[in-house]
C-alpha positions as a printed NumPy array, in Angstrom:
array([[-65.181,   4.058,  51.757],
       [-64.239,   6.864,  49.338],
       [-60.569,   5.93 ,  49.589],
       [-61.342,   2.285,  48.807],
       [-63.377,   3.301,  45.736],
       [-60.498,   5.481,  44.497],
       [-58.084,   2.576,  44.976],
       [-60.367,   0.175,  43.105],
       [-60.938,   2.626,  40.273],
       [-57.225,   3.327,  39.893],
       [-56.467,  -0.388,  39.827],
       [-59.138,  -0.948,  37.183],
       [-57.885,   1.919,  35.047],
       [-54.39 ,   0.439,  34.962],
       [-55.736,  -3.032,  34.187],
       [-58.013,  -1.808,  31.404],
       [-55.204,   0.203,  29.829],
       [-53.113,  -2.967,  29.683],
       [-55.951,  -5.282,  28.679],
       [-56.508,  -7.001,  25.361],
       [-59.86 ,  -5.266,  24.901],
       [-59.167,  -1.597,  24.085],
       [-61.785,  -1.014,  21.356],
       [-65.036,   0.316,  22.807],
       [-68.304,   0.034,  20.896],
       [-71.105,   2.533,  20.567],
       [-73.468,   2.542,  23.582],
       [-76.328,   0.058,  23.744],
       [-79.109,  -1.308,  25.943],
       [-79.506,  -4.939,  27.   ],
       [-83.062,  -6.073,  26.212],
       [-84.639,  -9.333,  27.363],
       [-86.409, -11.823,  25.144],
       [-88.622, -14.241,  27.069],
       [-91.672, -16.459,  26.724],
       [-92.868, -14.751,  29.92 ],
       [-94.697, -11.62 ,  28.784],
       [-93.859,  -9.835,  32.054],
       [-90.126, -10.101,  31.215],
       [-90.178,  -9.885,  27.432],
       [-88.893,  -6.519,  26.226],
       [-87.635,  -5.336,  29.616],
       [-84.111,  -3.937,  29.981],
       [-81.192,  -4.8  ,  32.226],
       [-79.593,  -2.035,  34.219],
       [-76.775,  -1.595,  36.701],
       [-77.977,  -1.673,  40.325],
       [-75.801,  -1.037,  43.384],
       [-74.436,  -4.219,  45.017],
       [-71.425,  -2.925,  46.973],
       [-68.591,  -0.411,  46.675],
       [-68.311,   0.203,  42.917],
       [-70.046,  -3.166,  42.331],
       [-73.268,  -3.558,  40.347],
       [-75.676,  -6.369,  39.534],
       [-77.551,  -6.567,  36.235],
       [-81.109,  -5.977,  37.413],
       [-84.412,  -5.986,  35.566],
       [-85.905,  -2.541,  35.024],
       [-89.483,  -1.946,  33.917],
       [-89.498,   1.833,  34.3  ],
       [-86.433,   4.008,  34.772],
       [-85.737,   7.58 ,  33.716],
       [-81.945,   7.594,  34.173],
       [-80.307,   6.33 ,  30.935],
       [-76.893,   6.004,  32.624],
       [-77.95 ,   2.833,  34.431],
       [-79.171,   1.202,  31.202],
       [-76.21 ,   2.099,  28.964],
       [-73.5  ,  -0.49 ,  28.322],
       [-70.499,  -0.931,  26.01 ],
       [-68.541,  -3.764,  24.439],
       [-64.778,  -3.419,  24.837],
       [-63.532,  -5.6  ,  22.015],
       [-60.157,  -7.14 ,  21.308],
       [-57.495,  -5.25 ,  19.422],
       [-57.757,  -7.546,  16.414],
       [-60.974,  -9.007,  15.043],
       [-60.864, -12.776,  14.379],
       [-60.121, -13.72 ,  10.788],
       [-61.753, -17.155,  11.011],
       [-65.476, -16.82 ,  10.143],
       [-66.293, -19.418,  12.807],
       [-65.183, -17.067,  15.58 ],
       [-66.938, -14.032,  17.004],
       [-65.132, -10.987,  18.392],
       [-64.346, -11.438,  22.083],
       [-64.416,  -8.701,  24.668],
       [-65.819,  -7.358,  27.918],
       [-69.268,  -6.1  ,  28.799],
       [-68.579,  -2.724,  30.399],
       [-70.512,   0.007,  32.195],
       [-69.439,   3.5  ,  33.21 ],
       [-69.28 ,   3.967,  36.97 ],
       [-69.725,   7.522,  38.243],
       [-68.973,   8.411,  41.871],
       [-66.427,   9.581,  44.408],
       [-65.486,  12.976,  45.85 ],
       [-64.526,  14.72 ,  43.659],
       [-66.698,  12.893,  41.141],
       [-65.008,  10.702,  38.544],
       [-66.099,   8.234,  35.862],
       [-64.533,   4.86 ,  35.14 ],
       [-65.267,   1.858,  32.933],
       [-66.069,  -1.271,  34.918],
       [-66.437,  -4.786,  33.514],
       [-68.689,  -7.796,  34.064],
       [-67.279, -10.824,  35.852],
       [-68.834, -14.101,  37.051],
       [-68.993, -14.817,  40.776],
       [-69.603, -18.388,  41.865],
       [-71.579, -19.882,  44.732],
       [-70.336, -23.412,  45.423],
       [-73.815, -24.359,  46.664],
       [-75.44 , -23.374,  43.368],
       [-75.369, -24.156,  39.663],
       [-75.651, -20.467,  38.826],
       [-72.937, -17.931,  38.099],
       [-73.703, -14.381,  39.233],
       [-72.733, -11.699,  36.671],
       [-71.457,  -8.649,  38.565],
       [-69.966,  -5.457,  37.188],
       [-66.698,  -5.255,  39.065],
       [-64.102,  -2.458,  39.463],
       [-61.273,  -4.57 ,  38.031],
       [-61.002,  -6.506,  34.79 ],
       [-58.39 ,  -8.938,  36.185],
       [-60.956, -11.776,  36.272],
       [-63.557, -10.399,  33.906],
       [-65.704, -12.786,  31.914],
       [-65.008, -12.601,  28.197],
       [-68.208, -12.436,  26.157],
       [-69.264, -12.075,  22.543],
       [-72.317, -10.959,  20.631],
       [-73.782, -13.094,  17.864],
       [-74.6  , -11.685,  14.437],
       [-78.168, -11.063,  15.62 ],
       [-76.969,  -9.277,  18.759],
       [-77.434, -11.982,  21.391],
       [-75.156, -11.953,  24.439],
       [-72.997, -15.092,  24.295],
       [-70.339, -16.874,  26.353],
       [-67.78 , -18.974,  24.471],
       [-66.96 , -22.553,  25.467],
       [-64.281, -24.837,  24.05 ],
       [-64.729, -28.345,  25.508],
       [-67.872, -30.48 ,  25.292],
       [-67.921, -32.677,  28.381],
       [-71.345, -34.148,  27.636],
       [-69.388, -36.663,  25.54 ],
       [-67.386, -39.62 ,  26.852],
       [-64.538, -38.819,  26.609],
       [-64.858, -35.003,  26.433],
       [-63.636, -33.398,  23.24 ],
       [-63.478, -29.94 ,  21.674],
       [-66.55 , -28.489,  20.012],
       [-66.55 , -28.253,  16.231],
       [-64.213, -25.437,  15.234],
       [-62.971, -25.586,  18.862],
       [-65.618, -23.16 ,  20.091],
       [-69.347, -22.831,  20.683],
       [-71.255, -19.721,  21.737],
       [-73.831, -20.143,  24.477],
       [-76.794, -17.759,  24.329],
       [-79.526, -19.83 ,  25.988],
       [-78.311, -20.202,  29.583],
       [-79.17 , -16.716,  30.786],
       [-81.891, -16.546,  33.417],
       [-83.654, -13.895,  35.464],
       [-83.801, -14.917,  39.13 ],
       [-84.433, -13.567,  42.587],
       [-80.874, -13.137,  43.872],
       [-78.985, -12.374,  47.069],
       [-75.501, -10.878,  47.226],
       [-73.938,  -9.256,  50.301],
       [-77.357,  -8.35 ,  51.787],
       [-78.696,  -7.043,  48.451],
       [-81.691,  -8.935,  47.111],
       [-82.672,  -8.187,  43.525],
       [-84.326,  -9.691,  40.489],
       [-81.242,  -9.976,  38.322],
       [-79.402, -11.815,  35.571],
       [-77.742, -15.18 ,  36.231],
       [-75.89 , -17.686,  34.03 ],
       [-76.774, -21.374,  34.322],
       [-73.769, -23.683,  34.645],
       [-74.288, -26.896,  32.713],
       [-77.382, -28.193,  30.938],
       [-79.471, -28.71 ,  34.098],
       [-82.329, -26.405,  35.01 ],
       [-81.477, -23.653,  37.516],
       [-81.747, -24.924,  41.079],
       [-83.059, -21.519,  42.144],
       [-86.819, -22.065,  41.663],
       [-87.464, -18.389,  40.863],
       [-85.365, -18.452,  37.68 ],
       [-86.827, -18.012,  34.222],
       [-84.758, -18.46 ,  31.08 ],
       [-84.242, -15.417,  28.855],
       [-82.099, -14.299,  25.98 ],
       [-80.257, -10.992,  26.184],
       [-80.009,  -8.81 ,  23.092],
       [-77.848,  -5.785,  22.388],
       [-79.86 ,  -2.855,  21.028],
       [-77.697,   0.111,  20.005],
       [-78.839,   3.554,  21.067]])
């Protein structure tokens, strides 16, 4: 197990060094906004979901800031077009191993072909990481380019739109780990997982 974690961490370190997202932000928390008062104001934190793999779980009370602290690894050059937001990776610092080491890990989307939800997981490689952005008011956003609700499909205005309203908190299951965690709804249908509740996710700098 330790050897596999070292291998994954080394692979991620090489990938991140060669990535297009070298500029790391100041640390921040991810805070939920929801019409459900039991979710509104709660934070997301990294929770163990496999070897060097984390889900984004809901935390009501936690005393370990490490699990709640995230970063935005932005692109080398900020966009010059005012219609575009900076793109980058949502990252978290993994600590583990013998001897102990620390390593940035990045969020990716995992897909279940039986579902209309994507599962955001913090993964020890950025090879397939999900690029994200933050809006001017700090909302976590995923960019999309093609609007296929039209017949025929065509690009969005300015060739991009930023989706902030398809995040949901759901009861999840991944490799024998069941959590209440963040999901991303694919398409404009309601989540097929009946436990899901829509939220918005806001970056709050420490």
